[in-house]
Residue frames relative to the residue before (quaternion, step in Angstrom):
aa qw qx qy qz dx dy dz
M 1.0000 0.0000 0.0000 0.0000 0.00 0.00 0.00
K 0.1828 -0.7806 0.5918 0.0844 3.55 -0.88 1.01
V 0.1078 -0.7973 0.5938 0.0056 3.55 -0.89 1.06
L 0.1408 -0.7794 0.6065 0.0699 3.56 -1.02 0.89
F 0.1365 -0.7547 0.6389 0.0604 3.56 -0.87 1.05
D 0.3408 -0.7671 0.5014 0.2096 3.57 -0.79 0.93
Y 0.7365 -0.5130 0.3054 0.3181 3.52 -1.45 0.18
Q 0.4621 0.7770 -0.4091 0.1242 3.55 1.14 -0.76
V 0.7676 0.3834 -0.2344 0.4570 3.59 0.55 -1.10
M 0.6093 0.5626 -0.3607 0.4268 3.61 1.13 -0.53
C 0.6818 0.4709 -0.2787 0.4856 3.58 1.20 -0.50
S 0.7471 0.4193 -0.2217 0.4657 3.59 1.14 -0.49
Q 0.7716 0.3107 -0.1806 0.5249 3.62 1.12 -0.50
K 0.3244 -0.6912 0.6089 0.2151 3.55 -1.01 0.87
F 0.7476 -0.0001 0.0290 0.6635 3.53 1.05 -0.93
G 0.3763 0.7496 -0.5073 0.1978 3.57 -1.23 -0.02
G 0.6700 -0.5621 0.3336 0.3519 3.51 -1.22 0.63
I 0.6671 0.5119 -0.3227 0.4345 3.59 0.93 -0.82
S 0.6829 0.4689 -0.2989 0.4738 3.59 0.86 -0.91
R 0.6254 0.5277 -0.3395 0.4638 3.58 1.07 -0.67
Y 0.5904 0.5761 -0.3461 0.4469 3.57 1.10 -0.76
Y 0.7276 0.4269 -0.2556 0.4722 3.59 0.78 -0.98
Y 0.6065 0.5461 -0.3608 0.4514 3.57 1.06 -0.65
D 0.6913 0.4650 -0.2816 0.4760 3.59 0.86 -0.93
L 0.6287 0.5381 -0.3370 0.4489 3.59 0.99 -0.78
L 0.6724 0.4843 -0.2931 0.4768 3.59 0.89 -0.91
R 0.6420 0.5398 -0.3189 0.4412 3.54 0.97 -0.90
Y 0.7187 0.4358 -0.2577 0.4767 3.59 0.88 -0.90
M 0.5713 0.5665 -0.3882 0.4495 3.59 1.09 -0.54
K 0.6983 0.4559 -0.2659 0.4836 3.56 0.92 -0.93
H 0.6573 0.5251 -0.3106 0.4424 3.59 0.92 -0.93
M 0.7454 0.3829 -0.2025 0.5067 3.59 1.00 -0.87
N 0.3587 -0.7679 0.4625 0.2603 3.58 1.35 0.00
L 0.3231 0.7808 -0.4684 0.2582 3.56 0.99 0.91
A 0.8020 -0.0070 0.0356 0.5963 3.59 1.12 -0.58
D 0.4087 -0.6602 0.5692 0.2705 3.54 -1.29 0.48
A 0.0096 0.8496 -0.5224 0.0718 3.56 -0.07 1.34
D 0.1211 -0.7703 0.6241 0.0494 3.55 -1.05 0.90
V 0.1864 -0.7401 0.6302 0.1426 3.54 -1.30 0.45
Q 0.2024 -0.7601 0.6044 0.1265 3.56 -0.90 0.93
C 0.4001 0.6907 -0.5312 0.2839 3.56 -0.45 1.19
V 0.0560 -0.7456 0.6624 0.0469 3.53 -0.98 0.92
L 0.8250 0.1642 -0.1665 0.5145 3.57 -1.14 0.72
S 0.0784 0.8014 -0.5791 0.1276 3.55 0.79 1.07
R 0.2585 -0.7558 0.5787 0.1644 3.57 -1.08 0.74
N 0.5494 0.6754 -0.3571 0.3383 3.57 1.32 -0.07
K 0.4437 -0.7245 0.4719 0.2357 3.56 -0.83 1.05
Y 0.6168 0.5489 -0.3621 0.4326 3.62 1.01 -0.68
F 0.7300 0.4584 -0.2393 0.4469 3.58 0.96 -0.90
E 0.3680 0.7298 -0.5001 0.2860 3.62 1.21 0.14
K 0.6711 0.4881 -0.3050 0.4673 3.58 0.91 -0.86
Y 0.6519 0.5276 -0.3192 0.4414 3.57 0.97 -0.85
F 0.7569 0.3685 -0.1978 0.5022 3.59 0.88 -0.97
R 0.3249 -0.7834 0.4689 0.2467 3.58 1.35 -0.21
R 0.6840 0.3682 -0.3275 0.5379 3.53 0.95 0.95
K 0.6285 -0.5570 0.3970 0.3704 3.52 -1.22 0.53
A 0.5341 -0.6085 0.4808 0.3366 3.55 -1.15 0.66
S 0.4267 -0.6827 0.5305 0.2654 3.56 -1.05 0.80
D 0.2205 -0.7558 0.6007 0.1389 3.56 -1.20 0.51
Y 0.1980 0.7903 -0.5534 0.1733 3.58 -0.43 1.18
N 0.5351 -0.6463 0.4550 0.2981 3.53 -1.26 0.56
R 0.7584 -0.4101 0.2674 0.4302 3.55 -1.35 0.11
V 0.6423 0.5242 -0.3335 0.4488 3.61 0.96 -0.80
V 0.6721 0.4784 -0.2913 0.4843 3.58 0.90 -0.92
E 0.5959 0.5844 -0.3551 0.4212 3.58 1.06 -0.77
I 0.6297 0.5324 -0.3366 0.4547 3.60 0.97 -0.81
G 0.6713 0.4936 -0.2923 0.4693 3.58 0.96 -0.88
V 0.6447 0.5194 -0.3185 0.4616 3.57 0.99 -0.82
K 0.6449 0.5136 -0.3221 0.4654 3.58 0.99 -0.81
L 0.6395 0.5218 -0.3245 0.4620 3.58 0.99 -0.82
L 0.6367 0.5198 -0.3196 0.4716 3.57 0.99 -0.85
N 0.6728 0.4969 -0.2970 0.4607 3.57 0.90 -0.90
Q 0.6236 0.5373 -0.3409 0.4541 3.56 1.04 -0.74
I 0.6439 0.5180 -0.3093 0.4705 3.57 0.99 -0.88
L 0.7001 0.4663 -0.2657 0.4709 3.59 0.97 -0.85
T 0.6394 0.5405 -0.3209 0.4428 3.59 1.17 -0.54
I 0.5948 0.6295 -0.3630 0.3436 3.59 0.97 -0.86
P 0.6561 0.4977 -0.3470 0.4488 3.68 0.81 -0.79
K 0.6448 0.5061 -0.3319 0.4668 3.61 1.04 -0.67
L 0.6398 0.5399 -0.3255 0.4395 3.56 1.03 -0.79
V 0.7416 0.4129 -0.2236 0.4791 3.58 0.92 -0.88
S 0.5132 0.6856 -0.4022 0.3238 3.60 1.23 -0.29
G 0.3666 -0.7384 0.4897 0.2839 3.58 1.11 -0.60
K 0.4670 0.7000 -0.4288 0.3287 3.60 1.27 0.10
Y 0.7472 0.4125 -0.2074 0.4780 3.57 1.13 -0.61
D 0.3961 -0.7316 0.5119 0.2142 3.55 -0.87 1.01
I 0.7894 0.1576 -0.0488 0.5913 3.55 1.03 -0.91
I 0.1327 -0.7573 0.6360 0.0661 3.55 -0.98 0.96
Q 0.0630 -0.8148 0.5763 -0.0067 3.58 -0.69 1.10
P 0.2406 -0.7438 0.6039 0.1552 3.61 -0.47 1.14
T 0.3352 -0.7670 0.5115 0.1943 3.59 -0.95 0.81
Y 0.7657 0.0923 -0.1526 0.6180 3.56 1.31 0.14
Y 0.7728 -0.4897 0.2488 0.3180 3.55 -1.30 -0.15
D 0.4516 0.6562 -0.4881 0.3566 3.65 1.15 0.25
P 0.2697 -0.8186 0.4895 0.1325 3.62 -0.56 1.14
Y 0.2401 0.8199 -0.4980 0.1484 3.62 1.25 0.25
L 0.6878 0.5396 -0.2941 0.3863 3.59 0.94 -0.90
L 0.4960 0.6711 -0.4303 0.3441 3.59 1.24 -0.29
K 0.6386 0.5541 -0.3233 0.4250 3.58 1.10 -0.70
F 0.8028 0.3579 -0.1211 0.4613 3.55 1.06 -0.78
A 0.5709 0.6570 -0.3796 0.3135 3.60 1.09 -0.60
K 0.2486 -0.7605 0.5862 0.1277 3.55 -0.86 1.04
G 0.6647 0.4631 -0.3019 0.5026 3.59 1.22 -0.42
K 0.6404 -0.4907 0.4074 0.4279 3.56 -1.33 -0.08
V 0.2997 -0.7581 0.5574 0.1577 3.58 -0.94 0.93
V 0.0609 -0.7763 0.6275 -0.0039 3.57 -0.74 1.13
F 0.1471 -0.8259 0.5442 -0.0098 3.53 -0.63 1.24
T 0.2067 -0.7848 0.5743 0.1071 3.60 -0.70 1.07
V 0.1652 -0.7766 0.6044 0.0659 3.56 -0.88 1.03
Y 0.2979 -0.7935 0.5155 0.1258 3.55 -0.69 1.18
D 0.7568 -0.1838 0.1337 0.6128 3.57 1.10 -0.72
M 0.3640 -0.6891 0.5710 0.2582 3.55 -1.36 0.00
I 0.1420 0.8621 -0.4766 0.0977 3.53 1.13 0.73
Q 0.6580 0.5140 -0.3286 0.4415 3.61 0.93 -0.83
E 0.6755 0.4943 -0.2936 0.4617 3.56 1.02 -0.81
L 0.7370 0.4350 -0.2288 0.4639 3.59 0.97 -0.85
F 0.7670 0.1979 -0.1228 0.5979 3.57 1.22 -0.51
P 0.0798 -0.8647 0.4942 0.0415 3.61 0.58 1.14
E 0.5447 0.6313 -0.4070 0.3729 3.60 1.18 -0.36
I 0.6533 0.5084 -0.3335 0.4511 3.63 1.17 -0.34
V 0.6481 0.5177 -0.3032 0.4691 3.58 1.30 -0.19
V 0.2222 -0.7235 0.6362 0.1496 3.57 -1.09 0.80
P 0.3642 -0.7985 0.4238 0.2239 3.63 -0.04 1.27
V 0.6276 0.5663 -0.3544 0.3997 3.59 0.99 -0.74
V 0.8008 0.2819 -0.1335 0.5113 3.59 0.97 -0.80
D 0.7125 0.4264 -0.2547 0.4956 3.62 1.15 -0.46
R 0.0729 -0.8217 0.5652 0.0004 3.56 -0.43 1.24
T 0.2577 0.8145 -0.4914 0.1695 3.57 1.24 0.38
I 0.6830 0.5180 -0.3163 0.4063 3.60 0.76 -0.99
P 0.7178 0.4142 -0.2976 0.4739 3.68 0.66 -0.88
R 0.6229 0.5332 -0.3498 0.4531 3.61 1.05 -0.66
K 0.6615 0.5021 -0.3045 0.4666 3.56 0.91 -0.93
K 0.6317 0.5468 -0.3254 0.4428 3.57 0.97 -0.89
K 0.6608 0.5068 -0.3099 0.4587 3.59 0.93 -0.86
L 0.6651 0.4909 -0.3062 0.4722 3.59 0.93 -0.88
L 0.6261 0.5503 -0.3413 0.4343 3.59 0.95 -0.83
H 0.7414 0.4245 -0.2291 0.4665 3.56 0.90 -0.91
K 0.7663 0.4092 -0.1996 0.4533 3.59 0.98 -0.79
C 0.5771 0.5935 -0.3984 0.3950 3.62 1.14 -0.42
D 0.5793 -0.5994 0.4289 0.3482 3.57 -1.28 0.30
H 0.8033 -0.0465 0.0459 0.5920 3.58 1.09 -0.64
I 0.2698 -0.7538 0.5849 0.1298 3.54 -1.24 0.64
I 0.1509 -0.7267 0.6599 0.1167 3.54 -1.10 0.80
A 0.1273 -0.7634 0.6304 0.0601 3.57 -0.83 1.04
I 0.4123 -0.7628 0.4439 0.2260 3.59 -0.81 0.97
S 0.7751 0.1038 -0.1284 0.6099 3.60 1.29 0.22
E 0.6146 -0.5182 0.4321 0.4088 3.56 -1.29 0.32
S 0.6014 0.5705 -0.3462 0.4393 3.57 1.08 -0.71
T 0.6659 0.4876 -0.3019 0.4771 3.58 0.92 -0.88
K 0.6211 0.5288 -0.3431 0.4656 3.59 1.01 -0.76
R 0.6499 0.5100 -0.3224 0.4621 3.62 0.91 -0.88
D 0.6501 0.5214 -0.3184 0.4518 3.57 0.98 -0.83
I 0.6277 0.5304 -0.3354 0.4606 3.60 0.98 -0.83
L 0.7117 0.4635 -0.2667 0.4555 3.57 0.80 -1.02
K 0.6250 0.5288 -0.3380 0.4642 3.58 1.11 -0.61
L 0.7209 0.4398 -0.2436 0.4770 3.56 0.92 -0.91
Y 0.7895 0.1457 -0.0597 0.5932 3.58 1.11 -0.72
P 0.0927 -0.8586 0.5025 0.0405 3.60 0.45 1.20
D 0.5887 0.5784 -0.3755 0.4218 3.61 1.23 -0.22
I 0.5578 0.5781 -0.4040 0.4376 3.61 1.22 -0.16
P 0.4391 -0.7037 0.4844 0.2781 3.64 -0.73 0.99
E 0.5275 -0.6577 0.4351 0.3161 3.58 -0.91 0.89
D 0.6831 0.4975 -0.3044 0.4395 3.59 1.00 -0.74
K 0.5301 0.5953 -0.4179 0.4358 3.58 1.30 0.12
I 0.7108 0.4355 -0.2360 0.4995 3.60 1.26 -0.30
S 0.1037 -0.7580 0.6417 0.0545 3.57 -0.96 0.97
V 0.2862 -0.7362 0.5860 0.1808 3.58 -0.99 0.83
I 0.1216 0.7586 -0.6286 0.1210 3.55 -0.70 1.16
Y 0.3949 -0.7613 0.4693 0.2104 3.56 -0.56 1.18
I 0.5274 -0.5745 0.5139 0.3574 3.53 -1.40 0.05
G 0.3729 -0.7027 0.5542 0.2449 3.57 -1.11 0.65
S 0.3582 -0.7104 0.5590 0.2336 3.53 -1.29 0.29
S 0.0691 -0.7930 0.6049 0.0203 3.56 -0.83 1.04
F 0.3651 0.7446 -0.4824 0.2820 3.57 1.28 0.21
K 0.2399 -0.7958 0.5473 0.0977 3.57 -0.95 0.92
Y 0.3820 -0.6823 0.5754 0.2397 3.52 -1.09 0.81
T 0.0056 -0.7943 0.6075 -0.0013 3.58 -1.03 0.75
D 0.3906 -0.7149 0.5339 0.2263 3.56 -1.15 0.68
A 0.4150 0.7384 -0.4577 0.2704 3.57 1.28 -0.11
V 0.2979 -0.7490 0.5707 0.1570 3.56 -0.94 0.95
P 0.4603 -0.6832 0.4800 0.3017 3.63 -0.69 0.97
T 0.3554 -0.7628 0.5041 0.1944 3.57 -0.88 0.93
D 0.7710 0.3636 -0.1832 0.4897 3.58 1.13 -0.58
I 0.7064 0.3818 -0.2499 0.5411 3.61 1.28 0.10
T 0.1625 -0.7689 0.6114 0.0930 3.57 -0.93 0.90
F 0.2260 -0.7866 0.5647 0.1068 3.55 -0.57 1.17
P 0.5528 -0.5750 0.4717 0.3759 3.60 -1.17 0.48
E 0.6065 -0.5691 0.4035 0.3815 3.57 -1.18 0.41
R 0.7928 0.0871 -0.0303 0.6025 3.59 1.03 -0.81
Y 0.1841 0.7991 -0.5524 0.1495 3.57 -0.79 0.98
I 0.3829 -0.6263 0.6283 0.2577 3.47 -1.45 0.42
L 0.2585 -0.7927 0.5382 0.1226 3.58 -0.96 0.86
F 0.0483 -0.7386 0.6721 0.0214 3.54 -1.14 0.89
V 0.1002 -0.8154 0.5699 0.0157 3.60 -0.87 0.96
G 0.7803 0.3858 -0.2730 0.4096 3.56 -1.06 0.82
R 0.7453 -0.3745 0.3006 0.4626 3.50 -1.36 -0.26
R 0.3498 -0.7782 0.5002 0.1476 3.55 -1.21 0.55
E 0.5403 0.6696 -0.3960 0.3207 3.60 1.21 -0.15
A 0.8953 0.1070 -0.0268 0.4316 3.51 -1.48 0.30
Y 0.8748 0.0387 -0.0100 0.4827 3.56 -0.72 -1.14
K 0.5367 0.6146 -0.4116 0.4059 3.62 1.22 -0.22
N 0.3363 -0.8331 0.4072 0.1643 3.55 1.41 -0.14
F 0.2457 0.7951 -0.5254 0.1770 3.59 1.07 0.59
E 0.6086 0.5790 -0.3662 0.4004 3.60 1.00 -0.73
N 0.6759 0.4604 -0.2944 0.4945 3.61 0.87 -0.90
F 0.6228 0.5500 -0.3374 0.4425 3.56 0.99 -0.83
F 0.6978 0.4665 -0.2939 0.4572 3.58 0.82 -0.92
R 0.5985 0.5451 -0.3564 0.4666 3.58 1.11 -0.63
A 0.6719 0.4940 -0.2917 0.4683 3.58 1.08 -0.70
V 0.7505 0.4250 -0.2184 0.4566 3.57 0.95 -0.86
K 0.5411 0.6538 -0.4047 0.3406 3.62 1.10 -0.53
P 0.6669 0.4807 -0.3337 0.4613 3.67 0.84 -0.77
I 0.6071 0.5485 -0.3522 0.4545 3.59 1.12 -0.64
L 0.6604 0.4967 -0.3000 0.4767 3.57 0.98 -0.86
K 0.6481 0.5261 -0.3231 0.4459 3.59 0.96 -0.83
K 0.6786 0.4977 -0.2820 0.4607 3.57 1.04 -0.79
D 0.7917 0.2005 -0.0833 0.5711 3.59 1.06 -0.78
K 0.2202 -0.8290 0.5051 0.0954 3.57 -0.07 1.31
S 0.5970 0.5530 -0.3728 0.4459 3.61 1.24 -0.16
L 0.6410 0.5224 -0.3055 0.4722 3.57 1.31 -0.30
H 0.1380 -0.7911 0.5933 0.0557 3.58 -1.09 0.78
L 0.3062 -0.6844 0.6176 0.2376 3.52 -1.41 0.11
V 0.0915 -0.7809 0.6171 0.0318 3.56 -0.81 1.04
C 0.1169 -0.7830 0.6102 0.0305 3.59 -0.77 1.10
V 0.1149 -0.7994 0.5887 0.0348 3.57 -0.60 1.15
G 0.7964 0.2106 -0.1951 0.5322 3.58 -0.76 1.09
G 0.6673 0.5513 -0.3544 0.3538 3.53 -1.32 -0.13
G 0.5023 -0.6640 0.4243 0.3559 3.59 1.24 -0.08
A 0.6888 -0.4777 0.3508 0.4175 3.54 -1.32 0.25
F 0.5867 -0.5683 0.4375 0.3760 3.57 -1.20 0.53
N 0.3755 -0.7143 0.5404 0.2381 3.56 -0.95 0.87
E 0.7464 -0.4223 0.2719 0.4367 3.56 -1.30 0.15
S 0.6523 0.5187 -0.3141 0.4547 3.57 0.96 -0.86
E 0.6617 0.5004 -0.3021 0.4695 3.58 0.97 -0.87
Q 0.6362 0.5491 -0.3304 0.4296 3.57 0.97 -0.85
K 0.6233 0.5375 -0.3367 0.4575 3.60 1.06 -0.74
K 0.6778 0.5000 -0.2913 0.4535 3.58 1.02 -0.80
L 0.6019 0.5680 -0.3551 0.4347 3.58 1.23 -0.37
A 0.4091 0.7501 -0.4536 0.2534 3.59 1.26 -0.33
G 0.7686 0.3200 -0.2719 0.4826 3.54 -0.85 1.05
V 0.7893 0.1636 -0.1005 0.5832 3.57 1.22 -0.50
E 0.2980 0.8087 -0.4777 0.1701 3.60 1.27 0.17
D 0.6531 0.5160 -0.3192 0.4533 3.60 1.11 -0.62
Q 0.6863 0.4600 -0.2721 0.4934 3.58 1.29 -0.22
V 0.6756 0.4556 -0.2827 0.5061 3.59 1.27 0.12
M 0.0296 0.7882 -0.6144 0.0193 3.57 -0.95 0.90
Q 0.1781 -0.7550 0.6239 0.0952 3.53 -1.22 0.68
L 0.0983 0.7833 -0.6103 0.0655 3.56 -1.03 0.81
N 0.3302 -0.6739 0.6116 0.2508 3.51 -1.30 0.42
A 0.0636 -0.8450 0.5287 -0.0487 3.58 -0.89 0.85
N 0.4265 -0.6377 0.5692 0.2956 3.54 -1.27 0.49
D 0.7412 -0.4296 0.2667 0.4414 3.59 -1.26 0.11
E 0.6335 0.5443 -0.3437 0.4294 3.59 1.01 -0.75
V 0.6781 0.4640 -0.2885 0.4915 3.59 0.92 -0.89
L 0.6262 0.5343 -0.3385 0.4559 3.59 1.02 -0.77
A 0.6332 0.5267 -0.3292 0.4617 3.59 0.99 -0.82
Y 0.6328 0.5149 -0.3231 0.4797 3.58 1.02 -0.81
A 0.6442 0.5376 -0.3187 0.4411 3.58 0.95 -0.90
Y 0.6556 0.4946 -0.3087 0.4800 3.59 0.94 -0.87
S 0.7381 0.4861 -0.2554 0.3921 3.55 0.70 -1.14
H 0.7417 0.3780 -0.2278 0.5051 3.61 1.19 -0.36
A 0.4999 0.6655 -0.4228 0.3584 3.61 1.26 0.04
E 0.5423 -0.5767 0.4944 0.3590 3.56 -1.22 0.51
C 0.7495 -0.2029 0.1247 0.6176 3.55 1.12 -0.76
F 0.3368 -0.6856 0.6027 0.2307 3.54 -1.34 0.37
V 0.1387 -0.7907 0.5934 0.0579 3.59 -0.84 0.99
F 0.0830 -0.7840 0.6152 -0.0044 3.56 -0.83 1.09
P 0.0417 -0.8782 0.4765 -0.0073 3.62 0.16 1.29
S 0.3002 0.8106 -0.4728 0.1709 3.59 1.28 0.09
K 0.4561 -0.6783 0.5097 0.2686 3.55 -1.12 0.73
Y 0.8107 0.0408 0.0059 0.5840 3.58 1.17 -0.49
E 0.1027 0.7534 -0.6465 0.0623 3.55 -1.06 0.87
G 0.4615 -0.6591 0.5169 0.2923 3.55 -1.03 0.79
F 0.7842 0.0095 -0.0081 0.6204 3.56 1.20 -0.60
G 0.2115 -0.8077 0.5230 0.1712 3.60 0.52 -1.13
I 0.0618 -0.8624 0.5025 0.0002 3.55 0.64 1.21
P 0.5739 0.5966 -0.4153 0.3771 3.70 0.97 -0.51
T 0.5585 0.5917 -0.3980 0.4239 3.61 1.12 -0.49
L 0.6843 0.4656 -0.2824 0.4849 3.58 0.92 -0.89
E 0.5989 0.5523 -0.3590 0.4554 3.58 1.09 -0.68
A 0.6607 0.5041 -0.3020 0.4670 3.57 0.96 -0.87
F 0.6277 0.5258 -0.3350 0.4662 3.60 0.97 -0.82
T 0.6329 0.5519 -0.3275 0.4331 3.57 0.97 -0.88
C 0.7640 0.3721 -0.1703 0.4987 3.56 1.05 -0.83
N 0.5036 -0.6916 0.4059 0.3214 3.59 1.23 0.51
C 0.4201 0.6902 -0.4683 0.3575 3.54 0.96 0.96
P 0.4390 -0.6813 0.5120 0.2844 3.65 -0.80 0.93
V 0.2180 -0.8063 0.5461 0.0641 3.56 -0.95 0.97
V 0.1054 -0.7615 0.6388 0.0309 3.56 -0.96 1.03
L 0.0639 -0.8703 0.4841 -0.0649 3.56 -0.39 1.31
S 0.5429 -0.5276 0.5368 0.3725 3.49 -1.40 0.31
N 0.3876 -0.7307 0.5155 0.2237 3.56 -1.14 0.64
T 0.5411 0.6479 -0.3747 0.3834 3.59 1.24 0.40
S 0.8460 0.2202 -0.1583 0.4590 3.54 -1.46 0.19
S 0.8334 -0.2185 0.1571 0.4827 3.61 -0.87 -0.92
M 0.4270 0.7653 -0.4319 0.2131 3.58 1.25 -0.33
P 0.6959 0.4533 -0.3089 0.4635 3.66 0.79 -0.83
E 0.5706 0.5811 -0.3871 0.4323 3.63 1.14 -0.50
V 0.7231 0.4370 -0.2363 0.4800 3.53 0.93 -0.96
G 0.7239 0.4604 -0.2506 0.4486 3.58 0.91 -0.91
G 0.1714 -0.8151 0.5324 0.1509 3.57 1.10 -0.66
D 0.7504 -0.3510 0.2700 0.4908 3.57 -1.02 -0.82
A 0.5131 0.6644 -0.4059 0.3613 3.59 1.28 0.23
A 0.7168 0.4212 -0.2341 0.5040 3.59 1.25 -0.27
V 0.3516 -0.6552 0.6138 0.2652 3.52 -1.40 0.21
Y 0.2294 -0.8311 0.5026 0.0633 3.60 -0.82 1.04
F 0.0495 -0.7677 0.6378 0.0362 3.52 -1.36 0.44
D 0.5216 -0.5731 0.5247 0.3525 3.54 -1.34 0.33
P 0.4023 -0.7576 0.4517 0.2454 3.64 -0.53 1.08
E 0.6473 0.4990 -0.3224 0.4775 3.60 1.24 -0.27
N 0.6730 0.4884 -0.2728 0.4838 3.57 1.29 -0.31
V 0.2723 -0.8091 0.5016 0.1397 3.57 -0.06 1.33
A 0.6479 0.5254 -0.3239 0.4464 3.60 0.96 -0.83
E 0.6576 0.4973 -0.3088 0.4741 3.59 0.97 -0.82
M 0.6221 0.5350 -0.3341 0.4638 3.58 1.01 -0.80
N 0.6447 0.5237 -0.3057 0.4654 3.56 0.94 -0.95
H 0.6623 0.5207 -0.3004 0.4472 3.58 0.91 -0.95
Q 0.6987 0.4798 -0.2810 0.4503 3.59 0.84 -0.97
I 0.6314 0.5096 -0.3359 0.4783 3.59 1.02 -0.74
N 0.6448 0.5228 -0.3104 0.4632 3.58 0.95 -0.89
K 0.6308 0.5544 -0.3307 0.4306 3.56 0.97 -0.88
V 0.6900 0.4679 -0.2770 0.4778 3.57 0.93 -0.92
L 0.6514 0.5329 -0.3185 0.4361 3.58 0.94 -0.87
N 0.7712 0.4075 -0.1830 0.4536 3.56 0.97 -0.90
D 0.7133 0.3986 -0.2458 0.5214 3.61 1.25 0.09
E 0.2550 -0.8080 0.5155 0.1278 3.57 -0.07 1.31
E 0.6385 0.5242 -0.3328 0.4547 3.60 1.01 -0.75
L 0.6219 0.5267 -0.3379 0.4708 3.58 1.03 -0.75
R 0.6468 0.5205 -0.3243 0.4534 3.60 0.93 -0.85
K 0.6469 0.5132 -0.3163 0.4669 3.59 0.97 -0.84
E 0.6488 0.5136 -0.3081 0.4695 3.57 1.00 -0.87
M 0.6509 0.5160 -0.3139 0.4599 3.61 0.97 -0.84
I 0.6312 0.5337 -0.3316 0.4548 3.59 1.00 -0.79
E 0.6733 0.4880 -0.2998 0.4675 3.60 0.90 -0.89
K 0.6545 0.4926 -0.3129 0.4808 3.60 0.99 -0.77
G 0.6061 0.5640 -0.3453 0.4419 3.57 1.11 -0.67
K 0.6243 0.5382 -0.3354 0.4561 3.59 1.03 -0.75
V 0.6603 0.4953 -0.2977 0.4796 3.57 1.03 -0.82
Q 0.6592 0.5199 -0.3051 0.4495 3.58 0.90 -0.95
L 0.6233 0.5760 -0.3333 0.4107 3.58 1.01 -0.83
K 0.6082 0.5893 -0.3506 0.3999 3.61 1.07 -0.69
K 0.5890 0.5849 -0.3668 0.4199 3.59 1.19 -0.45
F 0.7472 0.4030 -0.1889 0.4936 3.59 1.22 -0.48
S 0.2125 0.7867 -0.5383 0.2147 3.57 1.01 0.87
W 0.4819 -0.6814 0.4666 0.2928 3.59 -0.91 0.90
K 0.5862 0.5621 -0.3825 0.4406 3.62 1.07 -0.55
K 0.6673 0.4954 -0.2884 0.4756 3.56 0.92 -0.93
I 0.7078 0.4765 -0.2687 0.4468 3.56 0.85 -0.99
T 0.6198 0.5315 -0.3462 0.4620 3.62 1.01 -0.73
K 0.6375 0.5144 -0.3265 0.4716 3.59 0.99 -0.81
Q 0.6434 0.5187 -0.3268 0.4584 3.61 0.96 -0.79
I 0.6587 0.5060 -0.3101 0.4626 3.60 0.98 -0.85
V 0.6662 0.4832 -0.3086 0.4768 3.61 0.91 -0.86
D 0.6180 0.5233 -0.3420 0.4767 3.61 1.03 -0.69
C 0.6201 0.5317 -0.3315 0.4720 3.58 1.08 -0.75
Y 0.6252 0.5327 -0.3277 0.4669 3.59 0.97 -0.87
E 0.6623 0.5116 -0.3067 0.4534 3.58 0.90 -0.95
K 0.6431 0.5294 -0.3152 0.4547 3.57 0.99 -0.85
V 0.6514 0.5093 -0.3126 0.4675 3.57 0.98 -0.86
L 0.6493 0.5242 -0.3158 0.4515 3.60 0.97 -0.83
N 0.7270 0.4481 -0.2396 0.4618 3.59 1.04 -0.74
Q 0.5021 0.6621 -0.4262 0.3576 3.58 1.29 -0.06
């Protein structure tokens, strides 16, 4: 079976969950000798794919990116019409390939965030929703990365047949490391928050829940990894505990250190198509406190403690419970190790290739 992955995510992401998903999928397909997979992309800007393409990632601005995507589209079309590929897998939401693909098109949906939280979309420049809708309806098969994402697809587009969608989770390739960062000094005790902080990520409610905990225990800190520096509005809200809060951007090695030394990791998001940081925390033996919405309970299983992301008092209570119970933290860490085994890339790659085979035989 020959599979073609197109250029889209390699041209738009330097790092990120989607590009990492395809990098790991391709790597395991080749390692396990399950499929003959090709990638069409010139001038990739993605750091994960440097090893695959055997050249450094290009660095270009938004204007150049548009030109690079157009070039890649022109170079991809002959492969699409050649009939050499059994499965065509778009790596993001541009449906251009539907016009040309001779093989079966399998489309992976990561979440329905734009449809469910339209306030994050600028309609004039963001065409994600209509593009995704076209691919959902016109592709041969859909892979949803969680049962939650599948439910969202069917709720938003009830005309799509349920048997057109297969649920196959994301694998975790995150590595634990004992390396101590040389240029960053972490507090001795801290709660960890990872990622962006806007809108549905729910940082505002989270901080309202954690601020009284910090005020009560001056030895405890909050470490926020990623998301950029605090803006002016956020800085005002830190008043009274600003000396107990730090923000940093980090590579995977520093992030692994941050997880492995935290009292707990809190993921307060109102919505996630999957939520890979949960698996990262499990990998690093970090207790996880999660929202009880969308896909979060699927990923966390019985290894996490949950709260309603809209209920600040409940969030505060659950975080306090984990912080104040060492035996509970130890139990959560052990359960996390078990839960993590469900998300092996070897297992998931086999499921995806089996899905491809099923689509070919339909």
